ZAMARGU-4260 file (C-alpha; in steps of 0.2 Angstrom, whole numbers, plus 5000, padded with zeros to 4 digits):
<rodrens>
0) 5000/5000/5000 | 5005/5018/4999 | 5014/5026/5014 | 5006/5037/5027 | 5017/5050/5034
5) 5013/5058/5051 | 5023/5074/5056 | 5022/5083/5073 | 5031/5099/5073 | 5037/5105/5090
10) 5046/5121/5096 | 5063/5112/5097 | 5061/5096/5087 | 5050/5090/5073 | 5045/5071/5073
15) 5042/5061/5058 | 5033/5044/5058 | 5030/5034/5042 | 5019/5018/5041 | 5019/5007/5026
20) 5004/4996/5032 | 5015/4985/5042 | 5029/4993/5051 | 5034/5011/5057 | 5049/5020/5052
25) 5053/5037/5061 | 5066/5050/5065 | 5068/5068/5072 | 5075/5084/5065 | 5078/5101/5072
30) 5063/5113/5070 | 5068/5128/5058 | 5057/5142/5065 | 5063/5154/5051 | 5054/5142/5038
35) 5044/5128/5045 | 5042/5120/5028 | 5061/5117/5028 | 5061/5105/5043 | 5046/5097/5036
40) 5055/5092/5020 | 5072/5089/5030 | 5062/5077/5041 | 5054/5068/5026 | 5071/5067/5017
45) 5080/5060/5033 | 5067/5047/5036 | 5068/5041/5018 | 5085/5035/5022 | 5078/5023/5034
50) 5063/5018/5023 | 5074/5014/5007 | 5092/5012/5014 | 5097/5029/5005 | 5090/5046/5005
55) 5077/5048/4991 | 5064/5062/4995 | 5055/5061/4978 | 5053/5042/4979 | 5045/5043/4997
60) 5034/5058/4992 | 5027/5049/4977 | 5024/5033/4987 | 5014/5043/5000 | 4995/5042/5001
65) 4994/5057/5013 | 5005/5068/5024 | 4996/5072/5041 | 5003/5087/5049 | 5002/5094/5067
70) 5010/5109/5073 | 5013/5119/5089 | 5015/5135/5079 | 4998/5142/5082 | 4999/5138/5101
75) 5016/5146/5102 | 5010/5161/5092 | 4996/5164/5105 | 5008/5161/5120 | 5020/5174/5113
80) 5006/5185/5106 | 5014/5185/5089 | 5000/5189/5077 | 4989/5202/5069 | 4981/5216/5079
85) 4962/5213/5079 | 4947/5225/5078 | 4930/5220/5084 | 4913/5227/5079 | 4898/5225/5091
90) 4881/5232/5093 | 4882/5233/5112 | 4896/5240/5122 | 4892/5229/5136 | 4898/5214/5126
95) 4916/5219/5130 | 4913/5217/5148 | 4906/5199/5145 | 4922/5195/5135 | 4933/5202/5149
100) 4924/5193/5163 | 4939/5184/5170 | 4957/5188/5173 | 4962/5177/5159 | 4950/5184/5147
105) 4955/5202/5152 | 4973/5198/5148 | 4970/5190/5132 | 4957/5203/5126 | 4968/5217/5130
110) 4983/5209/5121 | 4973/5204/5105 | 4960/5218/5104 | 4964/5232/5117 | 4954/5248/5113
115) 4950/5243/5095 | 4932/5241/5098 | 4918/5249/5087 | 4899/5250/5091 | 4886/5251/5078
120) 4867/5251/5078 | 4860/5238/5066 | 4842/5244/5070 | 4844/5259/5059 | 4841/5261/5040
125) 4854/5255/5027 | 4860/5273/5024 | 4863/5277/5042 | 4871/5260/5045 | 4882/5262/5030
130) 4889/5278/5037 | 4892/5271/5054 | 4901/5256/5047 | 4912/5266/5035 | 4917/5278/5049
135) 4920/5264/5061 | 4930/5252/5049 | 4941/5267/5044 | 4944/5271/5063 | 4948/5253/5067
140) 4961/5251/5052 | 4968/5268/5057 | 4971/5262/5075 | 4980/5247/5068 | 4967/5233/5066
145) 4974/5220/5053 | 4958/5209/5054 | 4941/5213/5060 | 4928/5202/5068 | 4910/5207/5067
150) 4898/5201/5081 | 4881/5210/5080 | 4863/5205/5081 | 4854/5190/5087 | 4860/5171/5086
155) 4851/5169/5069 | 4865/5179/5060 | 4852/5190/5051 | 4860/5206/5056 | 4878/5200/5052
160) 4872/5195/5035 | 4865/5213/5032 | 4882/5221/5038 | 4892/5210/5027 | 4881/5215/5012
165) 4884/5234/5016 | 4903/5231/5018 | 4904/5223/5002 | 4895/5238/4993 | 4904/5251/5003
170) 4922/5245/5002 | 4932/5239/4986 | 4937/5221/4986 | 4956/5225/4987 | 4953/5233/5004
175) 4942/5219/5011 | 4955/5207/5005 | 4969/5216/5014 | 4959/5218/5030 | 4949/5202/5031
180) 4932/5201/5040 | 4926/5187/5050 | 4907/5186/5055 | 4904/5177/5071 | 4888/5167/5067
185) 4896/5161/5050 | 4911/5154/5060 | 4902/5146/5075 | 4883/5143/5078 | 4885/5144/5097
190) 4871/5153/5105 | 4882/5160/5119 | 4888/5176/5112 | 4905/5177/5122 | 4910/5160/5116
195) 4906/5163/5098 | 4915/5180/5098 | 4930/5173/5107 | 4931/5159/5094 | 4931/5172/5080
200) 4944/5182/5088 | 4956/5168/5092 | 4954/5161/5074 | 4957/5178/5066 | 4973/5179/5077
205) 4980/5162/5073 | 4975/5161/5054 | 4989/5171/5046 | 5002/5162/5056 | 4996/5146/5050
210) 4991/5152/5032 | 5009/5158/5027 | 5017/5142/5032 | 5004/5129/5026 | 5002/5136/5009
215) 5020/5138/5007 | 5022/5119/5011 | 5008/5115/4999 | 5017/5125/4985 | 5033/5115/4989
220) 5024/5099/4988 | 5016/5104/4971 | 5033/5108/4964 | 5038/5090/4968 | 5022/5085/4959
225) 5015/5076/4974 | 4998/5068/4970 | 4989/5069/4986 | 4986/5085/4997 | 4994/5089/5014
230) 4982/5085/5028 | 4981/5096/5044 | 4978/5086/5060 | 4965/5095/5071 | 4962/5095/5090
235) 4946/5085/5087 | 4956/5070/5081 | 4952/5071/5063 | 4962/5078/5048 | 4957/5088/5033
240) 4965/5098/5018 | 4973/5114/5021 | 4960/5124/5012 | 4946/5115/5023 | 4955/5118/5040
245) 4951/5130/5053 | 4966/5138/5062 | 4958/5138/5079 | 4956/5119/5077 | 4975/5117/5075
250) 4977/5124/5093 | 4984/5109/5104 | 4982/5097/5090 | 4999/5088/5094 | 4993/5083/5112
255) 4977/5076/5104 | 4989/5064/5094 | 4997/5059/5110 | 4980/5055/5118 | 4975/5045/5103
260) 4991/5035/5105 | 4988/5034/5124 | 4971/5027/5121 | 4978/5013/5109 | 4990/5008/5123
265) 4977/5008/5137 | 4966/4997/5126 | 4980/4985/5121 | 4986/4983/5140 | 4968/4984/5148
270) 4973/4999/5158 | 4958/5007/5167 | 4965/5025/5169 | 4981/5032/5160 | 4988/5049/5161
275) 4997/5055/5146 | 5012/5065/5151 | 5020/5072/5135 | 5036/5081/5139 | 5042/5091/5124
280) 5055/5104/5122 | 5044/5119/5129 | 5029/5111/5137 | 5022/5096/5146 | 5005/5091/5140
285) 4994/5081/5152 | 4978/5072/5147 | 4967/5058/5153 | 4961/5042/5146 | 4948/5033/5157
290) 4940/5017/5151 | 4948/5019/5134 | 4939/5036/5132 | 4948/5053/5129 | 4942/5066/5141
295) 4934/5080/5130 | 4926/5096/5133 | 4910/5100/5123 | 4915/5118/5123 | 4934/5118/5124
300) 4945/5132/5132 | 4961/5141/5125 | 4971/5149/5139 | 4956/5148/5150 | 4945/5156/5138
305) 4929/5146/5133 | 4926/5143/5114 | 4912/5136/5104 | 4921/5120/5098 | 4925/5103/5106
310) 4943/5100/5112 | 4951/5086/5121 | 4954/5091/5139 | 4973/5094/5139 | 4983/5104/5152
315) 4999/5112/5147 | 5013/5117/5159 | 5029/5127/5155 | 5041/5113/5158 | 5050/5104/5145
320) 5068/5098/5139 | 5072/5115/5134 | 5065/5124/5149 | 5077/5136/5157 | 5082/5131/5175
325) 5088/5146/5185 | 5090/5154/5202 | 5077/5167/5207 | 5076/5174/5225 | 5088/5160/5231
330) 5078/5146/5224 | 5079/5135/5209 | 5065/5138/5196 | 5061/5128/5181 | 5053/5136/5167
335) 5041/5143/5160 | 5054/5151/5149 | 5062/5140/5136 | 5077/5141/5125 | 5068/5132/5111
340) 5077/5125/5096 | 5087/5141/5094 | 5099/5143/5103 | 5093/5127/5112 | 5101/5120/5128
345) 5119/5125/5131 | 5126/5107/5126 | 5119/5109/5109 | 5133/5122/5105 | 5122/5134/5096
350) 5126/5148/5108 | 5114/5144/5122 | 5118/5152/5139 | 5104/5145/5150 | 5104/5129/5159
355) 5091/5115/5155 | 5087/5098/5161 | 5096/5091/5145 | 5112/5099/5151 | 5109/5092/5169
360) 5106/5074/5163 | 5121/5075/5152 | 5132/5080/5167 | 5123/5067/5178 | 5128/5054/5166
365) 5110/5049/5161 | 5113/5055/5143 | 5128/5048/5133 | 5134/5062/5121 | 5139/5048/5109
370) 5121/5041/5108 | 5110/5056/5110 | 5097/5056/5096 | 5104/5040/5090 | 5121/5048/5088
375) 5115/5061/5075 | 5118/5075/5087 | 5134/5079/5097 | 5133/5086/5114 | 5146/5097/5122
380) 5147/5093/5141 | 5160/5108/5144 | 5147/5121/5138 | 5134/5113/5150 | 5147/5113/5165
385) 5151/5131/5162 | 5133/5137/5161 | 5127/5128/5176 | 5142/5133/5186 | 5139/5151/5181
390) 5120/5152/5182 | 5115/5140/5197 | 5130/5133/5207 | 5139/5150/5210 | 5123/5160/5214
395) 5118/5147/5227 | 5136/5145/5234 | 5137/5127/5231 | 5147/5115/5221 | 5143/5109/5203
400) 5138/5091/5209 | 5126/5097/5222 | 5118/5109/5210 | 5115/5095/5197 | 5106/5085/5210
405) 5096/5099/5216 | 5091/5105/5199 | 5085/5087/5195 | 5075/5087/5210 | 5067/5103/5206
410) 5063/5097/5189 | 5055/5081/5196 | 5044/5092/5207 | 5039/5104/5193 | 5035/5089/5182
415) 5025/5081/5196 | 5015/5097/5198 | 5009/5096/5180 | 4999/5080/5183 | 4998/5077/5202
420) 4980/5083/5204 | 4974/5070/5191 | 4981/5055/5199 | 4970/5041/5205 | 4973/5024/5214
425) 4972/5015/5197 | 4983/5028/5187 | 4996/5022/5175 | 5008/5036/5169 | 5011/5035/5150
430) 5027/5046/5148 | 5034/5051/5131 | 5041/5065/5122 | 5060/5068/5121 | 5061/5072/5139
435) 5047/5062/5147 | 5056/5045/5150 | 5071/5053/5158 | 5061/5060/5173 | 5045/5050/5173
440) 5051/5039/5188 | 5056/5053/5199 | 5040/5063/5196 | 5029/5048/5197 | 5035/5043/5214
445) 5032/5061/5221 | 5013/5059/5216 | 5011/5041/5222 | 5010/5033/5205 | 5017/5016/5205
450) 5017/5011/5186 | 5024/5020/5171 | 5023/5015/5153 | 5036/5021/5141 | 5031/5017/5123
455) 5044/5010/5112 | 5040/5025/5100 | 5041/5037/5115 | 5051/5050/5106 | 5039/5052/5092
460) 5023/5046/5101 | 5012/5061/5096 | 5016/5058/5078 | 5012/5040/5080 | 4996/5044/5088
465) 4991/5055/5073 | 4991/5039/5063 | 4974/5034/5071 | 4966/5049/5063 | 4954/5049/5048
470) 4949/5062/5036 | 4933/5070/5044 | 4922/5085/5044 | 4909/5090/5058 | 4895/5101/5055
475) 4882/5109/5068 | 4867/5119/5065 | 4855/5126/5079 | 4837/5122/5075 | 4828/5139/5078
480) 4811/5129/5077 | 4812/5112/5086 | 4801/5103/5073 | 4803/5088/5062 | 4802/5098/5046
485) 4815/5110/5053 | 4827/5096/5057 | 4824/5088/5040 | 4828/5105/5031 | 4844/5106/5042
490) 4848/5088/5038 | 4847/5091/5019 | 4857/5107/5020 | 4871/5098/5030 | 4871/5083/5019
495) 4874/5094/5004 | 4888/5103/5012 | 4896/5087/5017 | 4895/5080/5000 | 4904/5095/4993
500) 4917/5096/5006 | 4921/5077/5006 | 4922/5078/4987 | 4935/5091/4988 | 4944/5080/5001
505) 4945/5067/4987 | 4931/5056/4993 | 4913/5052/4988 | 4900/5054/5002 | 4893/5037/4999
510) 4909/5029/5004 | 4910/5039/5020 | 4903/5035/5037 | 4890/5048/5043 | 4885/5050/5061
515) 4869/5061/5064 | 4866/5067/5082 | 4853/5078/5090 | 4860/5088/5104 | 4849/5096/5117
520) 4858/5111/5126 | 4852/5123/5140 | 4854/5141/5139 | 4872/5141/5143 | 4876/5128/5130
525) 4878/5113/5142 | 4873/5097/5135 | 4857/5090/5142 | 4855/5075/5130 | 4862/5067/5115
530) 4852/5055/5104 | 4855/5048/5086 | 4845/5057/5073 | 4835/5050/5058 | 4825/5061/5047
535) 4807/5062/5054 | 4813/5063/5072 | 4805/5077/5082 | 4818/5086/5093 | 4813/5087/5111
540) 4817/5103/5121 | 4812/5109/5138 | 4810/5127/5144 | 4826/5137/5140 | 4833/5123/5130
545) 4837/5122/5111 | 4842/5108/5099 | 4857/5106/5088 | 4859/5095/5074 | 4876/5088/5072
550) 4884/5078/5057 | 4901/5070/5058 | 4907/5063/5042 | 4922/5051/5041 | 4933/5044/5027
555) 4942/5030/5035 | 4961/5028/5033 | 4972/5013/5037 | 4977/5013/5056 | 4992/5006/5064
560) 4990/4995/5079 | 4998/4991/5096 | 5003/4973/5097 | 4992/4963/5110 | 5001/4946/5111
565) 5002/4937/5128 | 5016/4942/5138 | 5030/4929/5137 | 5039/4922/5152 | 5051/4933/5161
570) 5070/4933/5158 | 5084/4943/5163 | 5087/4959/5153 | 5105/4960/5145 | 5115/4976/5147
575) 5127/4982/5134 | 5138/4990/5147 | 5139/5002/5161 | 5139/5021/5163 | 5144/5031/5178
580) 5128/5040/5184 | 5127/5052/5198 | 5112/5050/5210 | 5118/5061/5224 | 5130/5075/5228
585) 5144/5062/5233 | 5136/5046/5225 | 5142/5040/5208 | 5139/5023/5203 | 5141/5011/5188
590) 5124/5009/5181 | 5120/4995/5168 | 5114/5002/5151 | 5100/4992/5142 | 5097/4995/5123
595) 5078/4993/5122 | 5079/4986/5104 | 5091/4972/5109 | 5079/4966/5123 | 5067/4951/5121
600) 5049/4953/5126 | 5048/4948/5144 | 5065/4955/5148 | 5066/4962/5166 | 5079/4971/5177
605) 5079/4982/5193 | 5085/5000/5194 | 5096/5009/5195 | 5097/5007/5177 | 5097/5016/5160
610) 5087/5010/5146 | 5091/5018/5129 | 5077/5018/5116 | 5077/5025/5098 | 5079/5044/5101
615) 5075/5043/5120 | 5083/5038/5136 | 5074/5031/5151 | 5081/5033/5169 | 5075/5019/5180
620) 5078/5024/5198 | 5083/5013/5213 | 5067/5005/5219 | 5060/5003/5202 | 5059/4988/5190
625) 5056/4987/5172 | 5049/4974/5160 | 5049/4974/5141 | 5031/4970/5135 | 5026/4959/5120
630) 5024/4975/5110 | 5041/4981/5114 | 5036/4994/5126 | 5043/4998/5143 | 5033/4995/5159
635) 5041/5002/5175 | 5035/4998/5192 | 5039/5006/5209 | 5042/4992/5221 | 5045/5003/5236
640) 5031/5004/5249 | 5030/5022/5252 | 5034/5038/5242 | 5051/5045/5243
</rodrens>
């Protein structure tokens, strides 16, 4: 069969995972923030060496059915506030107070919109409304608005359609193209105004950041005469073409891939509750899978601000492999600032002058500079030693060795904070990402978690998880009249839209899987009931409630699997050698090193130990044991009776 390529673009490293229908091939490459399409093609070219035995970008591209792509760039742009200045047109000044109701909302609104708010009266005649709109749009653009969101009138969108018609008549096309308008009811059918408007504002902010890169990537693919389009992986777990993707739905899409992979692990191993702990270069993303179900919010949140679309319930903390560890007010602080891919940790040799956990683990002996990233990347221990001495040891008045131990302990504690509140008695920690396996045991012990699962694809696990996605579209329409006829009319309109959209995705609707649902919501948009819908059904709503008809259409793609064979009998793991690893200010010991790829399923050993997988290193602390599962994953168990 044709190959499927999954790419997870992070702030420091970009992960590439290729599936040929049977096996996975994967690699990592440095993210190129100056041109994200560069690391995309660098990564595909690099992984082609593993697929074919020699670098052949063209051959792999032309044997690929789809490229599914997830990126943190939208998330990072919002965190760093790197996007266009927004303007907002409303019909009631009090709406702004609703949008700024919480501290998080106030901060985000002031950063994205500020004072660029215009108030118009849609109840006036066309001539007067035209004059108001012309004056207010001119003022907003003069004040710096590069994109404008229109949110006027009732939930039926009638007033906004009228405003759109007037703007199209009053302004030349080239002006409307250079300052795009988004109409809130066209973008989201949510009846709660604040959520609908916030969705429009956030999408308008994220869109240009995503647009420039994604269309550039598509252009480069066309120059290679690639048959099939680039697909964007979304935070609802499905994928779609660039032209059919919504920028807001790319926010936190990478963690959703990790959650899909975590669900596959939970199902394969029969685990009741698994916490995903994905430690990347800049952030740690935490999500929950319980009874093989991904925790999802009907109305998601972005930086604590509620939006109109569903999102997986993922919590992000500013701690990662590239998080800066520094001394503030006499204490060691980890993150949230990150050195990213450029300049990166000091040991990368790109000019970094801040200490990170990567530098710490190099000097502790956990990382081997000869095998880091499978030997593709040289680490400079002297740079790490100089930076940690200058920025941590000397300010605290302690020696380098004690500084390393205290920095690692601070990192364990900070990582434990990111997931500790979600721990239950049956919790298993699924730790992955480049930095997760190194610190999982230390953080888990602090929270009382006794079992940690490290996937064999831990270094590229979110990219692996993207492989469980299909091409999909979801539509919703609020039924203003809860009758059978209104529902049928909405059904037919959504079916027509789905047929057009899926055809543009390259699939006939008759070959797709549709799921029709009637959702009953209360006045705040909370779900009261969900039932399957068939034409002719009569929506049932109570006082203050309304009905929403939802259509989810899926074109299924081949999926990878997690092996579920019975666990073989236990046998001793075989080390390849020893490494001197520091575990205390005065304690340095020879610790056995176990290459994961060389261990048979059923292999077991006790810590302290180092297990080296492809592109990742696991530190097994004293008091822990590890076992290689039938699927080649690493299951660690804390055999101590009480938390350390």
